[in-house]
N, CA, C and O of each residue as an XYZ file, in Angstrom:
832
protein
N     -35.517     10.024     22.030
C     -36.121      9.756     20.703
C     -35.016      9.468     19.688
O     -34.044     10.214     19.576
N     -35.186      8.378     18.958
C     -34.200      7.988     17.942
C     -34.113      9.053     16.858
O     -35.103      9.706     16.529
N     -32.909      9.219     16.306
C     -32.712     10.153     15.198
C     -32.333     11.530     15.660
O     -32.091     12.386     14.809
N     -32.261     11.816     16.954
C     -31.882     13.094     17.460
C     -30.543     12.953     18.183
O     -30.465     12.282     19.212
N     -29.483     13.582     17.653
C     -28.158     13.334     18.188
C     -27.405     14.639     18.350
O     -27.588     15.589     17.589
N     -26.552     14.660     19.362
C     -25.703     15.814     19.568
C     -24.573     15.866     18.544
O     -24.064     16.942     18.232
N     -24.177     14.693     18.015
C     -23.037     14.625     17.085
C     -23.424     13.797     15.868
O     -23.489     12.571     15.956
N     -23.680     14.436     14.748
C     -23.960     13.739     13.510
C     -22.806     13.912     12.539
O     -23.000     13.833     11.327
N     -21.612     14.145     13.054
C     -20.426     14.264     12.239
C     -20.219     13.004     11.430
O     -20.385     11.895     11.937
N     -19.854     13.176     10.164
C     -19.573     12.012      9.312
C     -18.350     11.303      9.868
O     -17.366     11.957     10.215
N     -18.391      9.969      9.962
C     -17.246      9.223     10.512
C     -16.068      9.161      9.548
O     -16.245      9.238      8.332
N     -14.887      9.023     10.092
C     -13.706      8.729      9.314
C     -13.685      7.215      9.067
O     -13.963      6.438      9.980
N     -13.364      6.802      7.866
C     -13.244      5.372      7.558
C     -11.883      4.855      8.011
O     -10.864      5.477      7.714
N     -11.846      3.742      8.716
C     -10.598      3.196      9.203
C     -10.542      1.705      8.829
O     -11.364      0.911      9.286
N      -9.571      1.345      7.999
C      -9.332     -0.062      7.665
C      -8.421     -0.655      8.753
O      -7.314     -0.165      8.973
N      -8.883     -1.687      9.415
C      -8.088     -2.351     10.431
C      -7.158     -3.356      9.769
O      -7.602     -4.410      9.314
N      -5.872     -3.035      9.712
C      -4.933     -3.866      8.971
C      -3.646     -4.095      9.767
O      -2.555     -4.152      9.200
N      -3.788     -4.226     11.085
C      -2.613     -4.372     11.931
C      -2.328     -5.769     12.394
O      -1.424     -5.976     13.203
N      -3.085     -6.756     11.899
C      -2.897     -8.122     12.340
C      -1.614     -8.756     11.844
O      -1.049     -8.308     10.846
N      -1.147     -9.784     12.518
C       0.077    -10.464     12.133
C      -0.131    -11.456     11.009
O       0.837    -11.869     10.371
N      -1.362    -11.849     10.748
C      -1.689    -12.860      9.725
C      -0.975    -14.193     10.006
O      -0.654    -14.938      9.080
N      -0.736    -14.479     11.275
C      -0.019    -15.692     11.647
C      -0.750    -16.949     11.249
O      -0.128    -17.923     10.827
N      -2.079    -16.942     11.379
C      -2.847    -18.131     11.043
C      -2.879    -18.388      9.546
O      -2.975    -19.532      9.102
N      -2.796    -17.301      8.767
C      -2.802    -17.449      7.304
C      -1.442    -17.864      6.790
O      -1.354    -18.585      5.796
N      -0.401    -17.433      7.431
C       0.961    -17.767      7.003
C       1.565    -16.779      6.072
O       2.728    -16.936      5.702
N       0.834    -15.747      5.659
C       1.343    -14.667      4.814
C       0.496    -13.415      5.069
O      -0.593    -13.509      5.634
N       0.982    -12.273      4.665
C       0.315    -11.015      4.946
C      -0.992    -10.949      4.148
O      -0.979    -10.827      2.923
N      -2.110    -11.030      4.860
C      -3.417    -11.063      4.168
C      -3.715     -9.737      3.444
O      -4.514     -9.702      2.508
N      -3.074     -8.664      3.881
C      -3.355     -7.372      3.283
C      -3.071     -7.352      1.769
O      -3.750     -6.661      1.010
N      -2.065     -8.115      1.353
C      -1.631     -8.102     -0.043
C      -2.251     -9.192     -0.900
O      -1.840     -9.368     -2.047
N      -3.229     -9.932     -0.381
C      -3.844    -11.001     -1.150
C      -4.718    -10.445     -2.261
O      -5.539     -9.556     -2.035
N      -4.532    -10.984     -3.483
C      -5.339    -10.602     -4.647
C      -6.305    -11.724     -4.952
O      -5.999    -12.603     -5.757
N      -7.467    -11.709     -4.322
C      -8.424    -12.799     -4.535
C      -9.153    -12.677     -5.851
O      -9.593    -13.682     -6.409
N      -9.288    -11.474     -6.355
C     -10.101    -11.283     -7.559
C      -9.247    -11.167     -8.805
O      -9.733    -10.763     -9.862
N      -7.969    -11.523     -8.685
C      -7.077    -11.457     -9.843
C      -5.957    -10.480     -9.603
O      -6.119     -9.513     -8.859
N      -4.804    -10.725    -10.234
C      -3.624     -9.890     -9.995
C      -3.839     -8.467    -10.462
O      -3.190     -7.551     -9.957
N      -4.735     -8.257    -11.415
C      -4.984     -6.904    -11.884
C      -6.001     -6.121    -11.049
O      -6.263     -4.945    -11.301
N      -6.563     -6.805    -10.050
C      -7.553     -6.169     -9.184
C      -6.895     -5.773     -7.848
O      -5.822     -6.279     -7.519
N      -7.527     -4.882     -7.086
C      -6.948     -4.458     -5.807
C      -6.786     -5.613     -4.829
O      -7.587     -6.547     -4.823
N      -5.748     -5.544     -4.004
C      -5.579     -6.525     -2.955
C      -6.631     -6.243     -1.876
O      -7.386     -5.276     -1.967
N      -6.665     -7.119     -0.840
C      -7.686     -6.981      0.177
C      -7.653     -5.618      0.882
O      -8.691     -5.013      1.147
N      -6.447     -5.158      1.174
C      -6.327     -3.852      1.883
C      -6.895     -2.730      1.046
O      -7.713     -1.944      1.525
N      -6.462     -2.647     -0.212
C      -6.882     -1.516     -1.042
C      -8.354     -1.645     -1.468
O      -9.013     -0.634     -1.715
N      -8.870     -2.873     -1.555
C     -10.289     -3.046     -1.858
C     -11.127     -2.467     -0.736
O     -12.094     -1.749     -0.992
N     -10.768     -2.774      0.516
C     -11.522     -2.268      1.664
C     -11.416     -0.745      1.778
O     -12.394     -0.055      2.069
N     -10.195     -0.241      1.539
C     -10.024      1.213      1.609
C     -10.888      1.929      0.530
O     -11.466      2.984      0.790
N     -10.958      1.345     -0.648
C     -11.762      1.964     -1.722
C     -13.250      1.923     -1.369
O     -13.983      2.863     -1.674
N     -13.694      0.850     -0.737
C     -15.109      0.788     -0.313
C     -15.413      1.877      0.689
O     -16.437      2.550      0.579
N     -14.539      2.063      1.667
C     -14.766      3.123      2.657
C     -14.734      4.507      2.005
O     -15.546      5.375      2.327
N     -13.800      4.697      1.102
C     -13.687      5.997      0.438
C     -14.976      6.334     -0.292
O     -15.389      7.494     -0.320
N     -15.609      5.343     -0.876
C     -16.878      5.565     -1.611
C     -17.969      6.043     -0.709
O     -18.826      6.816     -1.139
N     -17.973      5.607      0.546
C     -19.118      5.924      1.414
C     -18.871      7.007      2.453
O     -19.814      7.644      2.920
N     -17.586      7.225      2.825
C     -17.349      8.258      3.847
C     -16.318      9.307      3.404
O     -16.235     10.377      4.007
N     -15.548      9.016      2.376
C     -14.579     10.008      1.892
C     -13.202      9.842      2.500
O     -12.302      9.301      1.857
N     -13.022     10.304      3.739
C     -11.705     10.215      4.359
C     -11.439      8.830      4.899
O     -12.277      8.260      5.597
N     -10.252      8.272      4.577
C      -9.916      6.912      4.963
C      -8.536      6.859      5.550
O      -7.600      7.439      4.999
N      -8.393      6.162      6.677
C      -7.086      5.880      7.308
C      -6.860      4.391      7.323
O      -7.811      3.610      7.309
N      -5.612      3.999      7.351
C      -5.220      2.590      7.479
C      -4.584      2.384      8.849
O      -3.540      2.967      9.141
N      -5.196      1.568      9.681
C      -4.701      1.288     11.025
C      -3.732      0.123     10.962
O      -4.104     -0.986     10.578
N      -2.479      0.378     11.342
C      -1.428     -0.647     11.185
C      -0.445     -0.649     12.371
O      -0.440      0.260     13.200
N       0.368     -1.685     12.418
C       1.502     -1.726     13.339
C       2.751     -1.068     12.699
O       3.462     -0.290     13.336
N       2.980     -1.409     11.431
C       4.160     -0.897     10.709
C       3.804      0.319      9.902
O       3.305      0.210      8.782
N       4.056      1.462     10.457
C       3.538      2.713      9.883
C       4.331      3.141      8.655
O       5.561      3.194      8.670
N       3.594      3.443      7.597
C       4.184      4.031      6.380
C       3.316      5.201      5.990
O       2.409      5.040      5.174
N       3.562      6.381      6.548
C       2.648      7.519      6.369
C       2.285      7.788      4.914
O       3.158      7.904      4.054
N       0.992      7.884      4.654
C       0.442      8.235      3.344
C       0.779      7.217      2.244
O       0.716      7.546      1.059
N       1.131      5.997      2.626
C       1.367      4.972      1.627
C       0.088      4.674      0.861
O      -0.996      4.678      1.444
N       0.201      4.410     -0.460
C      -0.930      4.106     -1.313
C      -1.985      5.197     -1.320
O      -3.150      4.941     -1.625
N      -1.569      6.437     -0.978
C      -2.508      7.546     -1.027
C      -3.379      7.683      0.201
O      -4.249      8.553      0.234
N      -3.176      6.856      1.209
C      -3.940      6.914      2.451
C      -3.030      7.229      3.631
O      -1.833      6.942      3.612
N      -3.625      7.823      4.651
C      -2.901      8.089      5.882
C      -2.808      6.802      6.692
O      -3.827      6.203      7.034
N      -1.586      6.379      6.997
C      -1.405      5.160      7.792
C      -1.233      5.558      9.252
O      -0.364      6.361      9.591
N      -2.057      4.996     10.093
C      -2.141      5.361     11.494
C      -1.559      4.220     12.342
O      -2.098      3.113     12.356
N      -0.457      4.500     13.044
C       0.175      3.476     13.878
C      -0.467      3.387     15.248
O      -0.835      4.403     15.837
N      -0.603      2.159     15.759
C      -1.132      1.984     17.106
C      -0.272      2.741     18.131
O       0.954      2.635     18.127
N      -0.936      3.501     19.000
C      -0.207      4.206     20.065
C       0.264      3.246     21.143
O       1.283      3.483     21.793
N      -0.480      2.159     21.334
C      -0.074      1.147     22.315
C       0.021     -0.203     21.597
O      -0.927     -0.639     20.944
N       1.146     -0.837     21.726
C       1.365     -2.109     21.009
C       0.725     -3.288     21.736
O       0.517     -3.254     22.949
N       0.420     -4.322     20.970
C      -0.020     -5.583     21.553
C      -1.477     -5.651     21.992
O      -1.861     -6.552     22.738
N      -2.296     -4.692     21.528
C      -3.717     -4.669     21.916
C      -4.612     -5.183     20.804
O      -5.828     -5.255     20.984
N      -4.048     -5.539     19.666
C      -4.878     -6.019     18.559
C      -5.799     -4.946     18.017
O      -5.488     -3.759     18.123
N      -6.942     -5.341     17.429
C      -7.892     -4.374     16.884
C      -8.343     -3.334     17.898
O      -8.598     -2.185     17.539
N      -8.445     -3.731     19.164
C      -8.838     -2.769     20.193
C      -7.908     -1.571     20.205
O      -8.356     -0.429     20.300
N      -6.603     -1.836     20.108
C      -5.654     -0.737     20.097
C      -5.781      0.147     18.873
O      -5.630      1.366     18.950
N      -6.068     -0.500     17.713
C      -6.235      0.280     16.507
C      -7.436      1.208     16.583
O      -7.358      2.374     16.195
N      -8.531      0.690     17.079
C      -9.753      1.517     17.188
C      -9.558      2.631     18.209
O      -9.965      3.770     17.981
N      -8.937      2.297     19.331
C      -8.695      3.286     20.347
C      -7.795      4.437     19.831
O      -8.057      5.609     20.105
N      -6.775      4.094     19.110
C      -5.903      5.124     18.514
C      -6.671      5.952     17.493
O      -6.525      7.174     17.467
N      -7.479      5.326     16.659
C      -8.256      6.047     15.656
C      -9.217      7.053     16.314
O      -9.346      8.190     15.861
N      -9.876      6.618     17.374
C     -10.788      7.503     18.074
C     -10.044      8.694     18.697
O     -10.522      9.827     18.639
N      -8.903      8.437     19.278
C      -8.098      9.533     19.861
C      -7.688     10.545     18.826
O      -7.766     11.750     19.065
N      -7.251     10.071     17.674
C      -6.773     10.972     16.624
C      -7.931     11.686     15.946
O      -7.851     12.886     15.685
N      -8.993     10.969     15.661
C     -10.131     11.553     14.967
C     -10.852     12.566     15.850
O     -11.350     13.576     15.351
N     -10.912     12.310     17.148
C     -11.697     13.142     18.045
C     -13.138     13.235     17.562
O     -13.801     14.265     17.687
N     -13.597     12.112     17.003
C     -14.945     12.039     16.465
C     -15.212     10.588     16.088
O     -14.424      9.702     16.417
N     -16.320     10.346     15.400
C     -16.727      8.967     15.075
C     -15.805      8.318     14.012
O     -15.221      9.008     13.176
N     -15.694      6.986     14.070
C     -14.945      6.251     13.086
C     -15.790      5.058     12.628
O     -16.482      4.423     13.423
N     -15.712      4.775     11.341
C     -16.321      3.562     10.792
C     -15.168      2.602     10.522
O     -14.338      2.843      9.645
N     -15.127      1.518     11.279
C     -14.013      0.572     11.138
C     -14.449     -0.608     10.278
O     -15.599     -1.048     10.299
N     -13.458     -1.101      9.512
C     -13.681     -2.244      8.608
C     -12.434     -3.096      8.620
O     -11.354     -2.618      8.273
N     -12.565     -4.351      9.014
C     -11.419     -5.271      9.001
C     -11.006     -5.502      7.543
O     -11.852     -5.582      6.652
N      -9.711     -5.606      7.320
C      -9.216     -5.705      5.947
C      -9.394     -7.090      5.344
O      -9.107     -7.284      4.163
N      -9.868     -8.076      6.142
C      -9.911     -9.451      5.656
C     -11.304     -9.907      5.253
O     -11.650    -11.079      5.403
N     -12.103     -8.975      4.742
C     -13.489     -9.250      4.358
C     -13.630     -9.077      2.836
O     -14.049     -8.014      2.380
N     -13.292    -10.089      2.060
C     -13.250     -9.914      0.593
C     -14.612     -9.667     -0.073
O     -14.679     -9.193     -1.207
N     -15.693     -9.992      0.645
C     -16.996     -9.869     -0.002
C     -17.834     -8.702      0.579
O     -19.011     -8.549      0.251
N     -17.208     -7.895      1.438
C     -17.943     -6.729      1.918
C     -18.283     -5.845      0.738
O     -17.508     -5.747     -0.213
N     -19.442     -5.199      0.794
C     -19.876     -4.386     -0.345
C     -20.392     -3.034      0.118
O     -20.631     -2.806      1.304
N     -20.555     -2.150     -0.850
C     -20.956     -0.784     -0.545
C     -22.329     -0.724      0.068
O     -22.557      0.066      0.984
N     -23.263     -1.543     -0.414
C     -24.638     -1.493      0.091
C     -24.694     -1.819      1.592
O     -25.497     -1.235      2.319
N     -23.855     -2.738      2.053
C     -23.857     -3.090      3.475
C     -23.331     -1.927      4.316
O     -23.855     -1.627      5.389
N     -22.291     -1.285      3.808
C     -21.770     -0.123      4.559
C     -22.741      1.048      4.555
O     -22.845      1.776      5.543
N     -23.450      1.232      3.451
C     -24.469      2.299      3.425
C     -25.605      1.979      4.374
O     -26.183      2.875      4.988
N     -25.922      0.710      4.492
C     -26.958      0.275      5.451
C     -26.543      0.599      6.888
O     -27.362      1.016      7.707
N     -25.262      0.398      7.175
C     -24.745      0.710      8.503
C     -24.800      2.233      8.769
O     -25.196      2.660      9.853
N     -24.411      3.016      7.802
C     -24.430      4.466      7.957
C     -25.861      4.970      8.123
O     -26.108      5.874      8.922
N     -26.793      4.403      7.387
C     -28.188      4.804      7.496
C     -28.723      4.460      8.901
O     -29.457      5.238      9.510
N     -28.336      3.275      9.393
C     -28.789      2.861     10.713
C     -28.265      3.807     11.786
O     -28.963      4.068     12.766
N     -27.065      4.318     11.622
C     -26.498      5.223     12.635
C     -27.384      6.459     12.846
O     -27.453      6.989     13.955
N     -28.056      6.914     11.789
C     -28.893      8.101     11.932
C     -30.120      7.822     12.776
O     -30.787      8.758     13.216
N     -30.435      6.555     13.013
C     -31.625      6.185     13.793
C     -31.260      5.735     15.209
O     -32.128      5.273     15.949
N     -29.999      5.863     15.591
C     -29.594      5.397     16.921
C     -30.154      6.300     18.015
O     -30.561      7.434     17.762
N     -30.165      5.777     19.224
C     -30.558      6.566     20.376
C     -29.426      7.589     20.672
O     -28.273      7.348     20.317
N     -29.750      8.698     21.305
C     -28.745      9.735     21.551
C     -27.529      9.249     22.341
O     -26.422      9.758     22.160
N     -27.740      8.261     23.218
C     -26.596      7.813     24.016
C     -25.875      6.585     23.415
O     -24.960      6.042     24.033
N     -26.289      6.158     22.218
C     -25.638      4.987     21.598
C     -24.209      5.366     21.171
O     -23.985      6.440     20.612
N     -23.273      4.490     21.437
C     -21.877      4.718     21.143
C     -21.330      3.795     20.059
O     -20.187      3.948     19.630
N     -22.121      2.863     19.627
C     -21.671      1.847     18.656
C     -22.867      1.446     17.775
O     -23.932      1.089     18.278
N     -22.667      1.513     16.455
C     -23.654      1.017     15.522
C     -23.031     -0.180     14.808
O     -21.992     -0.043     14.163
N     -23.649     -1.338     14.916
C     -23.035     -2.556     14.396
C     -24.072     -3.521     13.884
O     -25.267     -3.354     14.125
N     -23.613     -4.529     13.178
C     -24.462     -5.583     12.662
C     -24.559     -6.736     13.672
O     -23.616     -6.997     14.418
N     -25.697     -7.413     13.686
C     -25.861     -8.582     14.506
C     -26.517     -9.673     13.660
O     -27.502     -9.421     12.966
N     -25.958    -10.899     13.724
C     -26.560    -12.023     13.008
C     -27.803    -12.443     13.769
O     -27.718    -12.823     14.937
N     -28.956    -12.378     13.119
C     -30.215    -12.510     13.833
C     -30.431    -13.900     14.420
O     -31.156    -14.037     15.404
N     -29.823    -14.930     13.845
C     -30.013    -16.278     14.389
C     -29.067    -16.588     15.562
O     -29.437    -17.295     16.499
N     -27.856    -16.052     15.493
C     -26.856    -16.404     16.505
C     -26.638    -15.317     17.555
O     -26.142    -15.599     18.645
N     -27.006    -14.077     17.234
C     -26.753    -12.957     18.139
C     -25.299    -12.462     18.091
O     -24.894    -11.631     18.903
N     -24.514    -12.985     17.121
C     -23.107    -12.580     16.994
C     -23.052    -11.166     16.429
O     -23.678    -10.869     15.412
N     -22.304    -10.303     17.092
C     -22.182     -8.923     16.561
C     -20.859     -8.774     15.786
O     -19.842     -9.381     16.123
N     -20.916     -7.958     14.760
C     -19.764     -7.710     13.877
C     -19.016     -6.468     14.361
O     -19.131     -5.386     13.784
N     -18.261     -6.649     15.416
C     -17.609     -5.493     16.073
C     -16.520     -4.849     15.205
O     -16.095     -3.727     15.480
N     -16.065     -5.557     14.153
C     -15.033     -5.003     13.270
C     -15.605     -4.491     11.972
O     -14.869     -4.182     11.034
N     -16.945     -4.399     11.917
C     -17.668     -3.671     10.845
C     -18.683     -2.815     11.604
O     -19.848     -3.185     11.747
N     -18.221     -1.687     12.076
C     -19.033     -0.931     13.023
C     -18.640      0.534     13.019
O     -17.549      0.905     12.587
N     -19.558      1.359     13.513
C     -19.265      2.780     13.724
C     -19.209      3.016     15.207
O     -20.130      2.685     15.953
N     -18.085      3.608     15.624
C     -17.920      3.957     17.034
C     -17.916      5.469     17.189
O     -17.170      6.177     16.513
N     -18.761      5.950     18.089
C     -18.795      7.364     18.408
C     -17.601      7.713     19.287
O     -17.021      6.833     19.923
N     -17.229      8.995     19.328
C     -16.073      9.405     20.099
C     -16.209      9.046     21.567
O     -15.215      8.748     22.229
N     -17.438      9.071     22.084
C     -17.664      8.704     23.477
C     -17.320      7.272     23.814
O     -17.195      6.925     24.988
N     -17.164      6.426     22.793
C     -16.771      5.036     23.057
C     -15.331      4.936     23.529
O     -14.942      3.923     24.110
N     -14.529      5.977     23.287
C     -13.128      5.933     23.666
C     -12.949      5.589     25.151
O     -12.058      4.825     25.524
N     -13.809      6.168     25.978
C     -13.723      5.912     27.421
C     -13.856      4.398     27.718
O     -13.153      3.851     28.568
N     -14.772      3.755     26.996
C     -14.974      2.321     27.225
C     -13.800      1.512     26.696
O     -13.462      0.478     27.272
N     -13.177      1.952     25.624
C     -11.975      1.275     25.121
C     -10.827      1.395     26.110
O     -10.082      0.438     26.321
N     -10.685      2.561     26.711
C      -9.631      2.739     27.725
C      -9.866      1.808     28.922
O      -8.939      1.171     29.421
N     -11.114      1.746     29.363
C     -11.442      0.866     30.495
C     -11.151     -0.600     30.171
O     -10.610     -1.337     30.996
N     -11.523     -1.009     28.948
C     -11.289     -2.398     28.532
C      -9.795     -2.717     28.522
O      -9.375     -3.763     29.017
N      -8.995     -1.813     27.955
C      -7.563     -2.021     27.894
C      -6.973     -2.108     29.297
O      -6.114     -2.947     29.567
N      -7.443     -1.230     30.191
C      -6.934     -1.256     31.573
C      -7.257     -2.564     32.271
O      -6.497     -3.023     33.124
N      -8.400     -3.176     31.905
C      -8.813     -4.447     32.535
C      -8.208     -5.658     31.835
O      -8.372     -6.785     32.303
N      -7.520     -5.445     30.732
C      -6.978     -6.542     29.969
C      -8.015     -7.253     29.121
O      -7.836     -8.420     28.770
N      -9.112     -6.553     28.784
C     -10.155     -7.102     27.902
C      -9.901     -6.602     26.493
O     -10.088     -5.420     26.205
N      -9.474     -7.501     25.614
C      -9.074     -7.105     24.274
C     -10.080     -7.508     23.194
O      -9.903     -7.150     22.029
N     -11.123     -8.240     23.558
C     -12.111     -8.660     22.587
C     -13.029     -7.459     22.310
O     -13.738     -7.009     23.210
N     -13.023     -6.946     21.095
C     -13.701     -5.685     20.778
C     -15.199     -5.789     21.014
O     -15.828     -4.810     21.415
N     -15.780     -6.957     20.774
C     -17.222     -7.095     20.925
C     -17.681     -6.937     22.369
O     -18.878     -6.795     22.621
N     -16.748     -6.961     23.322
C     -17.081     -6.860     24.736
C     -16.806     -5.473     25.289
O     -16.973     -5.261     26.490
N     -16.393     -4.523     24.466
C     -15.986     -3.191     24.943
C     -17.180     -2.318     25.294
O     -17.306     -1.849     26.426
N     -18.051     -2.103     24.322
C     -19.223     -1.227     24.525
C     -20.390     -2.011     25.051
O     -20.801     -2.981     24.413
N     -20.949     -1.639     26.191
C     -22.096     -2.377     26.747
C     -23.267     -2.442     25.753
O     -23.484     -1.516     24.970
N     -24.007     -3.539     25.800
C     -25.074     -3.779     24.860
C     -26.111     -2.634     24.882
O     -26.660     -2.275     23.840
N     -26.367     -2.082     26.037
C     -27.384     -1.002     26.117
C     -26.908      0.282     25.420
O     -27.708      1.188     25.185
N     -25.641      0.363     25.097
C     -25.128      1.523     24.362
C     -24.828      1.209     22.916
O     -24.191      1.991     22.210
N     -25.304      0.036     22.481
C     -25.155     -0.348     21.049
C     -26.452     -0.140     20.296
O     -27.545     -0.303     20.839
N     -26.303      0.229     19.022
C     -27.440      0.247     18.116
C     -27.178     -0.854     17.087
O     -26.225     -0.758     16.314
N     -28.006     -1.893     17.068
C     -27.737     -3.076     16.284
C     -28.599     -3.140     15.027
O     -29.773     -2.770     15.032
N     -27.988     -3.616     13.968
C     -28.674     -3.827     12.675
C     -28.680     -5.315     12.394
O     -27.611     -5.912     12.264
N     -29.828     -5.925     12.295
C     -29.918     -7.351     12.088
C     -29.665     -7.720     10.622
O     -30.056     -7.007      9.698
N     -28.987     -8.877     10.451
C     -28.863     -9.428      9.103
C     -29.104    -10.953      9.194
O     -28.867    -11.577     10.229
N     -29.568    -11.506      8.107
C     -29.933    -12.928      8.085
C     -28.787    -13.784      7.578
O     -27.794    -13.268      7.066
N     -28.928    -15.094      7.723
C     -27.905    -16.014      7.187
C     -27.741    -15.839      5.695
O     -26.637    -15.976      5.168
N     -28.835    -15.534      5.007
C     -28.773    -15.363      3.558
C     -27.990    -14.105      3.182
O     -27.564    -13.965      2.035
N     -27.795    -13.191      4.132
C     -27.061    -11.973      3.862
C     -25.657    -12.001      4.445
O     -25.012    -10.958      4.547
N     -25.175    -13.169      4.825
C     -23.938    -13.254      5.604
C     -22.659    -13.222      4.774
O     -21.586    -13.076      5.358
N     -22.706    -13.349      3.462
C     -21.456    -13.436      2.684
C     -20.530    -12.240      2.918
O     -19.325    -12.449      3.055
N     -21.028    -10.995      2.970
C     -20.111     -9.871      3.188
C     -19.282     -9.987      4.462
O     -18.249     -9.329      4.589
N     -19.726    -10.825      5.415
C     -19.012    -10.950      6.688
C     -18.053    -12.136      6.735
O     -17.446    -12.409      7.770
N     -17.923    -12.825      5.630
C     -16.970    -13.925      5.533
C     -15.550    -13.360      5.602
O     -15.179    -12.509      4.793
N     -14.763    -13.831      6.562
C     -13.409    -13.307      6.691
C     -12.346    -14.371      6.435
O     -12.584    -15.570      6.582
N     -11.193    -13.900      6.057
C     -10.086    -14.784      5.695
C      -9.074    -14.824      6.823
O      -8.376    -13.836      7.055
N      -8.974    -15.952      7.536
C      -7.992    -16.106      8.594
C      -7.020    -17.247      8.326
O      -5.856    -17.180      8.719
N      -7.496    -18.297      7.655
C      -6.696    -19.496      7.451
C      -6.585    -19.805      5.945
O      -7.392    -19.310      5.158
N      -5.601    -20.611      5.543
C      -5.506    -21.006      4.127
C      -6.805    -21.614      3.608
O      -7.162    -21.404      2.449
N      -7.514    -22.363      4.447
C      -8.776    -22.956      4.011
C      -9.808    -21.872      3.698
O     -10.661    -22.051      2.829
N      -9.724    -20.756      4.409
C     -10.667    -19.647      4.129
C     -10.362    -19.046      2.759
O     -11.275    -18.681      2.018
N      -9.093    -18.947      2.431
C      -8.715    -18.414      1.116
C      -9.261    -19.319      0.012
O      -9.811    -18.837     -0.979
N      -9.108    -20.620      0.187
C      -9.597    -21.559     -0.820
C     -11.122    -21.465     -0.925
O     -11.664    -21.489     -2.030
N     -11.802    -21.359      0.187
C     -13.257    -21.210      0.145
C     -13.654    -19.929     -0.573
O     -14.603    -19.926     -1.356
N     -12.938    -18.844     -0.314
C     -13.255    -17.591     -0.962
C     -13.078    -17.706     -2.477
O     -13.884    -17.188     -3.251
N     -12.014    -18.390     -2.881
C     -11.788    -18.579     -4.317
C     -12.904    -19.403     -4.944
O     -13.323    -19.121     -6.066
N     -13.391    -20.421     -4.230
C     -14.509    -21.204     -4.745
C     -15.757    -20.364     -4.901
O     -16.488    -20.492     -5.883
N     -15.997    -19.502     -3.924
C     -17.190    -18.637     -3.990
C     -17.069    -17.698     -5.179
O     -18.039    -17.492     -5.908
N     -15.898    -17.130     -5.380
C     -15.693    -16.231     -6.504
C     -15.906    -16.932     -7.841
O     -16.517    -16.390     -8.762
N     -15.382    -18.159     -7.917
C     -15.608    -18.928     -9.161
C     -17.092    -19.181     -9.393
O     -17.592    -19.068    -10.512
N     -17.792    -19.531     -8.297
C     -19.236    -19.802     -8.424
C     -20.015    -18.568     -8.834
O     -20.979    -18.648     -9.597
N     -19.582    -17.417     -8.313
C     -20.289    -16.186     -8.619
C     -20.030    -15.670     -9.998
O     -20.820    -14.883    -10.519
N     -18.932    -16.092    -10.619
C     -18.553    -15.596    -11.918
C     -18.908    -16.534    -13.058
O     -18.705    -16.207    -14.227
N     -19.439    -17.704    -12.713
C     -19.841    -18.669    -13.758
C     -21.032    -18.138    -14.523
O     -21.520    -18.798    -15.440
């Protein structure tokens, strides 16, 4: 029966910020899309998580403990990408984690609250609560809540050389939240210079 769980522990918020930003050409974490006086992408995402879950960690390659007031968590195994960051976070937390990629400039509190609310309705054996685009079936594996039991699947994926996070937890162990194309702006991510320019255009359009 949905809504009945052995572990309803509040998740730790984890900003995934360990990427090389090679495609962008500069460190995306420090990008100020909303103006120099506003938080950069990293701190904006951290503040969003803090609002909804309280405790926030920053998952990185270059560890700077407690920088910017947050605990910076270094990957225990190098070269695994986001999979390694989530695996390390689960090991350290020994409980659920809500992960959020740092390159989502339009993510908002309401979407994260929607994810947290959906988690309370998951099946008892569900290990991942995530969003799915209803038209394409694409899941947002880097905006998701992973239960501690998912760690076993992350270990198996790493051992097999499977680093794509969306392929780690089997579909039957996922609890999915549908969103429409009209609701897709929070999932727009910045990978390339063209993405930055598009984000700036959207911001200008929204502020006119």
